[in-house]
C-alpha positions as CSV (number, residue, x, y, z in Angstrom):
1,M,79.4,50.8,102.4
2,R,82.4,52.9,101.7
3,I,82.1,54.6,105.1
4,V,82.1,51.2,106.8
5,S,85.1,50.1,104.8
6,F,87.0,53.3,105.7
7,I,86.3,52.8,109.4
8,D,87.5,49.2,109.2
9,K,90.8,50.2,107.5
10,H,91.4,53.4,109.5
11,P,89.9,53.1,113.0
12,A,92.2,55.6,114.7
13,L,91.7,58.2,112.0
14,S,87.9,57.6,112.1
15,I,87.8,58.2,115.8
16,F,89.8,61.4,115.4
17,L,87.6,62.7,112.6
18,V,84.4,62.0,114.6
19,S,85.9,63.5,117.7
20,I,87.2,66.7,116.0
21,F,83.8,67.1,114.3
22,A,82.0,66.8,117.6
23,A,84.5,69.2,119.3
24,K,84.2,71.8,116.5
25,S,80.4,71.5,116.6
26,V,80.2,72.1,120.4
27,I,82.7,75.0,120.2
28,S,80.7,76.6,117.3
29,I,77.5,76.5,119.4
30,L,79.2,78.0,122.5
31,T,80.7,81.0,120.6
32,P,77.9,83.0,119.1
33,L,78.9,86.6,120.0
34,S,81.2,87.9,117.3
35,A,80.5,91.0,115.3
36,D,81.1,89.3,111.9
37,F,78.8,86.3,112.7
38,M,76.0,88.5,114.1
39,L,76.1,91.0,111.2
40,L,76.3,88.3,108.4
41,G,73.8,86.0,110.1
42,P,71.2,86.9,112.6
43,I,71.1,90.7,112.0
44,S,70.9,90.3,108.2
45,S,68.3,87.6,108.5
46,S,66.1,89.7,110.9
47,Q,66.3,92.7,108.6
48,G,65.3,90.8,105.4
49,I,66.6,90.4,101.9
50,A,65.6,93.9,100.8
51,W,67.7,95.5,103.5
52,V,70.7,93.3,102.7
53,L,70.5,94.1,99.0
54,G,70.0,97.7,99.7
55,T,73.2,97.9,101.7
56,G,75.2,96.5,98.8
57,N,77.4,94.5,101.2
58,P,80.2,92.8,99.3
59,A,79.6,89.7,101.5
60,V,76.2,89.4,99.9
61,L,76.7,85.8,98.6
62,W,77.5,84.5,102.0
63,I,74.7,86.5,103.6
64,L,72.3,84.9,101.2
65,V,73.6,81.5,102.3
66,M,73.0,82.4,105.9
67,M,69.5,83.7,105.2
68,G,68.7,80.5,103.5
69,I,69.8,78.6,106.6
70,H,67.5,80.8,108.7
71,N,64.6,80.0,106.5
72,V,65.2,76.3,107.0
73,W,65.4,76.9,110.7
74,L,61.9,78.5,110.5
75,L,60.5,75.3,109.0
76,L,61.5,73.2,112.0
77,P,58.9,72.3,114.6
78,I,60.5,74.3,117.4
79,D,60.1,77.7,119.1
80,H,60.8,80.5,116.7
81,T,61.4,83.5,119.0
82,S,62.2,86.7,117.2
83,L,65.8,86.9,116.2
84,T,66.2,90.4,117.7
85,L,65.1,89.0,121.1
86,M,67.4,85.9,120.9
87,M,70.7,87.5,119.8
88,G,72.4,90.6,118.6
89,L,75.3,93.0,119.4
90,W,76.2,92.2,122.2
91,Y,73.7,89.8,123.8
92,F,72.6,86.2,123.5
93,T,69.6,84.5,125.1
94,P,70.4,80.8,125.7
95,S,67.7,78.3,124.5
96,F,67.5,75.2,122.5
97,S,66.2,77.2,119.5
98,S,69.0,79.8,119.7
99,F,71.8,77.3,120.1
100,L,70.4,75.2,117.2
101,L,70.3,78.3,114.9
102,V,73.9,79.1,115.8
103,F,74.9,75.6,114.9
104,M,73.0,75.6,111.7
105,Y,74.6,79.0,110.7
106,K,78.1,77.6,111.3
107,L,77.6,74.1,110.0
108,P,78.6,75.0,106.4
109,L,81.9,76.4,107.8
110,I,82.5,73.1,109.7
111,V,81.8,71.1,106.5
112,I,84.0,73.3,104.4
113,D,86.7,72.9,107.0
114,F,86.6,69.1,106.7
115,V,86.4,69.2,102.9
116,S,89.4,71.5,102.8
117,A,91.2,68.9,104.9
118,F,90.3,66.3,102.2
119,L,91.6,68.6,99.5
120,L,94.9,69.0,101.4
121,Y,95.1,65.2,101.5
122,R,94.6,65.0,97.7
123,I,97.0,67.8,96.9
124,A,99.7,66.2,99.2
125,I,99.2,62.8,97.3
126,S,99.5,64.7,94.0
127,L,102.8,66.2,95.2
128,G,104.2,62.7,95.9
129,V,103.7,62.6,99.6
130,D,102.9,59.1,100.9
131,Y,99.7,58.1,102.6
132,R,101.1,58.7,106.1
133,G,102.3,62.3,105.2
134,A,99.0,63.1,103.4
135,T,97.0,61.9,106.4
136,A,99.3,64.1,108.7
137,A,98.3,67.1,106.5
138,T,94.6,66.3,107.2
139,V,95.1,65.9,110.9
140,L,97.3,69.0,111.3
141,W,94.8,71.1,109.4
142,L,91.8,69.9,111.4
143,A,93.7,70.2,114.7
144,N,95.0,73.7,114.0
145,P,93.4,75.9,116.7
146,Y,93.8,79.0,114.6
147,V,91.5,77.6,111.9
148,T,88.9,76.7,114.6
149,L,89.3,80.2,116.1
150,T,88.7,82.1,112.9
151,S,86.1,79.8,111.4
152,E,84.0,77.9,113.8
153,M,84.3,80.3,116.7
154,W,84.5,83.7,115.0
155,G,82.2,82.7,112.1
156,G,84.5,84.2,109.5
157,Y,84.0,82.9,106.0
158,D,87.5,83.4,104.6
159,I,87.7,79.6,104.7
160,V,85.1,79.5,102.0
161,A,87.2,81.5,99.5
162,Q,90.3,79.5,100.6
163,F,88.4,76.2,99.9
164,F,87.9,77.3,96.3
165,V,91.6,78.3,96.0
166,L,92.6,74.7,97.1
167,A,90.1,73.2,94.7
168,S,91.5,75.3,91.9
169,I,95.0,74.2,92.7
170,L,94.0,70.5,92.7
171,L,92.1,70.9,89.4
172,L,95.2,72.6,87.8
173,M,97.3,69.7,89.0
174,K,94.9,67.4,87.1
175,N,95.1,69.6,84.0
176,R,91.5,70.6,84.3
177,T,92.1,74.2,83.3
178,I,88.6,75.4,82.7
179,T,87.2,73.9,85.9
180,A,90.1,75.3,87.8
181,A,89.4,78.8,86.5
182,L,85.7,78.5,87.4
183,A,86.6,77.4,91.0
184,L,88.9,80.4,91.4
185,A,86.2,82.7,90.1
186,I,83.7,81.3,92.6
187,G,86.2,82.0,95.3
188,V,86.5,85.6,94.1
189,G,82.7,85.8,94.2
190,F,82.8,85.2,97.9
191,K,85.9,87.2,98.7
192,L,88.2,89.1,96.3
193,Y,91.3,87.7,97.9
194,P,91.8,84.7,95.4
195,L,92.3,87.3,92.6
196,I,95.6,88.3,94.3
197,L,96.9,84.8,93.5
198,L,96.3,84.9,89.8
199,P,99.9,85.8,88.9
200,A,101.2,82.6,90.6
201,F,98.6,80.5,88.8
202,L,99.4,82.1,85.4
203,L,103.2,81.7,85.8
204,F,102.7,78.0,86.6
205,L,100.7,77.6,83.4
206,L,103.1,79.7,81.3
207,K,105.9,77.5,82.5
208,Q,104.0,74.4,81.5
209,R,102.4,75.3,78.2
210,R,101.3,78.6,76.7
211,Q,98.0,77.1,75.4
212,A,97.0,76.2,79.0
213,F,98.0,79.7,80.1
214,R,95.7,81.3,77.5
215,R,92.8,79.0,78.3
216,F,93.1,79.6,82.0
217,L,93.4,83.3,81.7
218,G,90.5,83.5,79.3
219,A,88.3,81.2,81.4
220,T,89.2,83.0,84.6
221,A,88.3,86.4,83.1
222,F,85.1,85.1,81.7
223,S,84.1,83.3,84.9
224,I,84.8,86.3,87.1
225,L,82.8,88.5,84.7
226,L,80.0,85.9,84.9
227,M,80.2,85.9,88.7
228,T,80.3,89.7,88.9
229,S,77.3,90.0,86.5
230,A,75.3,87.5,88.6
231,V,75.9,89.4,91.8
232,F,75.3,92.7,89.9
233,F,71.9,91.3,88.8
234,V,71.0,90.0,92.3
235,V,72.1,93.0,94.2
236,G,71.0,95.5,91.6
237,G,73.1,97.9,89.5
238,G,74.5,100.9,91.3
239,S,74.4,99.4,94.8
240,H,76.7,96.6,93.7
241,L,79.1,99.0,92.0
242,R,79.1,101.1,95.2
243,A,79.7,98.0,97.3
244,L,82.7,97.0,95.2
245,A,84.1,100.6,95.4
246,R,83.6,100.6,99.2
247,Y,85.1,97.1,99.4
248,F,88.3,98.3,97.8
249,L,88.4,101.5,99.9
250,D,87.8,99.5,103.1
251,Q,90.3,96.9,102.2
252,S,92.9,99.4,101.1
253,G,94.5,99.2,104.6
254,F,95.6,95.6,103.7
255,F,97.9,97.1,101.0
256,T,98.8,100.4,102.5
257,L,99.7,99.5,106.1
258,S,102.9,97.5,106.5
259,A,104.8,95.8,109.3
260,F,106.9,99.0,109.2
261,E,103.9,101.3,109.4
262,T,105.5,103.4,112.1
263,Y,108.5,104.2,109.9
264,L,107.3,104.1,106.3
265,P,104.7,106.1,104.4
266,A,101.8,104.1,103.1
267,Y,102.8,104.5,99.4
268,V,106.3,103.2,100.2
269,A,104.9,100.2,102.0
270,L,102.6,99.5,99.1
271,G,105.4,99.8,96.6
272,L,107.7,97.6,98.7
273,T,105.0,94.9,98.8
274,V,104.3,94.9,95.1
275,A,108.0,95.1,94.2
276,A,109.0,92.2,96.5
277,T,106.1,90.0,95.3
278,T,107.0,90.7,91.6
279,F,110.6,90.0,92.2
280,Y,109.9,86.8,94.0
281,L,107.5,85.4,91.3
282,L,109.9,86.3,88.5
283,L,112.9,84.8,90.3
284,S,110.9,81.6,91.1
285,Y,109.8,81.4,87.4
286,R,113.5,81.7,86.3
287,L,115.0,79.3,88.8
288,R,112.3,76.7,89.5
289,A,111.5,73.7,87.3
290,S,108.0,73.2,86.0
291,S,106.2,71.0,88.5
292,K,103.1,70.8,90.7
293,E,105.3,71.7,93.6
294,F,106.2,75.0,91.8
295,L,102.5,76.0,91.8
296,V,102.1,75.3,95.5
297,D,105.3,77.0,96.5
298,S,104.6,80.0,94.3
299,V,101.2,80.6,95.9
300,F,102.7,80.0,99.4
301,G,105.7,82.3,98.7
302,Q,103.4,85.1,97.3
303,L,101.3,84.9,100.5
304,L,104.3,84.9,102.7
305,I,105.6,88.1,101.2
306,L,102.1,89.7,101.3
307,F,101.7,88.8,105.0
308,A,105.2,89.8,105.9
309,L,105.0,93.3,104.4
310,S,101.3,94.1,104.6
311,Y,98.8,94.8,107.3
312,W,96.2,92.0,107.7
313,H,93.1,91.2,109.6
314,P,93.3,88.1,111.9
315,Q,90.9,86.1,109.8
316,Y,93.1,86.5,106.7
317,L,95.7,84.2,108.2
318,V,93.5,81.3,107.1
319,W,94.6,82.0,103.6
320,I,98.2,81.0,104.4
321,L,97.7,78.1,106.8
322,P,96.9,75.3,104.2
323,F,100.3,76.0,102.6
324,V,102.1,76.0,105.9
325,T,100.6,72.6,106.4
326,L,101.6,71.3,102.9
327,D,105.1,72.7,103.3
328,Y,105.5,70.8,106.6
329,V,104.4,67.4,105.2
330,L,106.3,67.9,101.9
331,H,109.6,69.3,103.2
332,R,109.6,68.5,106.9
333,P,111.1,71.7,108.2
334,R,111.8,72.0,111.9
335,P,108.5,72.0,113.8
336,L,109.7,75.2,115.4
337,Y,109.1,77.1,112.1
338,P,105.3,76.6,111.8
339,I,104.9,76.9,115.6
340,L,106.7,80.2,115.6
341,L,104.8,81.4,112.6
342,I,101.3,80.6,114.0
343,G,102.3,81.4,117.6
344,S,103.7,84.9,116.8
345,A,100.7,85.6,114.6
346,F,98.2,84.6,117.3
347,S,100.1,86.5,120.0
348,Y,100.2,89.6,117.8
349,V,96.5,89.5,117.0
350,L,95.5,88.8,120.6
351,I,97.1,92.1,121.6
352,R,96.5,94.2,118.5
353,F,92.9,93.0,118.0
354,G,92.0,92.2,121.6
355,Y,88.7,94.1,121.2
356,Y,87.5,91.4,118.9
357,F,88.3,88.5,121.3
358,S,86.5,90.3,124.2
359,S,83.8,91.7,122.0
360,Y,84.2,95.0,123.8
361,Q,84.2,93.3,127.2
362,T,81.1,91.1,126.6
363,T,82.7,87.8,125.7
364,V,85.8,85.6,126.2
365,F,86.7,84.5,122.7
366,F,83.1,84.9,121.7
367,V,81.7,82.9,124.6
368,P,79.2,85.3,126.3
369,N,80.1,86.5,129.8
370,Y,77.7,84.3,131.7
371,D,79.3,84.9,135.1
372,N,81.7,87.2,136.9
373,Q,84.8,85.0,136.2
374,L,84.2,85.2,132.5
375,Q,83.7,88.9,132.8
376,A,87.0,89.3,134.6
377,I,88.8,87.4,131.9
378,S,87.1,89.5,129.2
379,N,88.1,92.7,130.9
380,M,91.7,91.5,131.1
381,I,91.8,90.7,127.4
382,Y,90.4,94.1,126.5
383,A,92.8,95.8,129.0
384,L,95.7,94.0,127.3
385,F,94.6,95.5,123.9
386,E,93.9,99.0,125.3
387,S,97.3,99.4,126.9
388,N,99.5,97.6,124.4
389,W,97.9,97.6,121.0
390,N,100.6,99.8,119.6
391,G,103.4,99.0,122.1
392,P,106.8,97.4,121.7
393,E,105.4,93.9,122.3
394,V,103.2,94.3,119.1
395,V,106.2,95.5,117.1
396,L,108.4,92.7,118.4
397,L,105.8,90.0,117.6
398,R,105.1,91.5,114.2
399,G,108.8,91.6,113.5
400,L,109.2,87.9,114.6
401,F,106.3,86.9,112.3
402,L,108.0,88.9,109.4
403,G,111.3,87.1,110.1
404,I,109.7,83.7,110.0
405,C,107.9,84.5,106.7
406,V,111.2,85.6,105.1
407,L,112.9,82.5,106.4
408,Y,110.3,80.3,104.7
409,V,111.0,82.1,101.4
410,V,114.7,81.7,101.7
411,K,114.3,78.0,102.4
412,Q,112.4,77.7,99.1
413,F,115.3,79.1,97.1
414,Q,117.8,77.0,99.1
415,R,115.9,73.9,98.0
416,T,116.1,75.1,94.4
417,S,119.9,75.5,94.6
418,L,120.5,72.0,96.0
């Protein structure tokens, strides 16, 4: 009944939502060949749970979700060809069964994408944005091609952790401190990234009331301990500890390689990032009034500095895109700012990480090379990476991205002084 009422009141928006869901679904089916998707889905499912737990993969929670989906697929009255025959690195056998499995694997990402859009709508309303502006946030998020690229096409699950960050922010805005802490902890269980944002959350609560600060800090610590213990129990003692250690070692590049990696030693880049983030948060705490907008801006600003000064994987950009969207509907900056931010980031990763988008000359943006034309485009993307991945174009694009990030931060403080 509510759905019918919604369609009657918002026919244009309803058509858009159905169309974008259909488009994302088709795109997800046509793009099965990414390393992340294959390793977390088909390969892990074909090896079995004992193999997954034995590797101590820090993505174990998401892998278990994927394996559950595979088990549901096995119950369907269709052909169940061996996974290793259907798909792997780097091959895919087209069939109804294989396409259906790919869609089922990626369906949770599509659903989370849409629920994230709803959370952005609710956050925008909580920030005082009118219905039209909040709806614009929903449309801009769902229509953002970079979100579709990294989630529905690539099969990356960063959007899952980002969903729990948005949920935590909305719950804090509603003064539901304990539930917000739990949401943040669940996000950490899927990916450690939300833990980076804890200082922004704590400063917001400290600015509001110290009792809420203590409750959130205690609840977050307890919830993260609970999540870690649960994963520790599922994966099994030492393998989980080794996985966490390996995760930090593997992800250390995020903190030790900077936009200036050609010129600065790793420890200087790390120190610069930490110092700039600390200075930003303390200055915001000193100058900004306590408000819901302070929370959103603090998280956004912290991420801007982190991305400006640190090395990042292309999928990580999903972390910052919800806040680019909220900033646009809340403050209406020139459209050129978000376009340049996303455009420079995409151009940078297309060259710097071209081997991902060609899957080592076997795909075009994860679409298998079914014919010679696709193969030629795949070769071109890989050649672009091979000849320019550390060239002046990459430095220029990275510098442009850095400049836009800094400009966004400056705009925050300009609004404070007005």
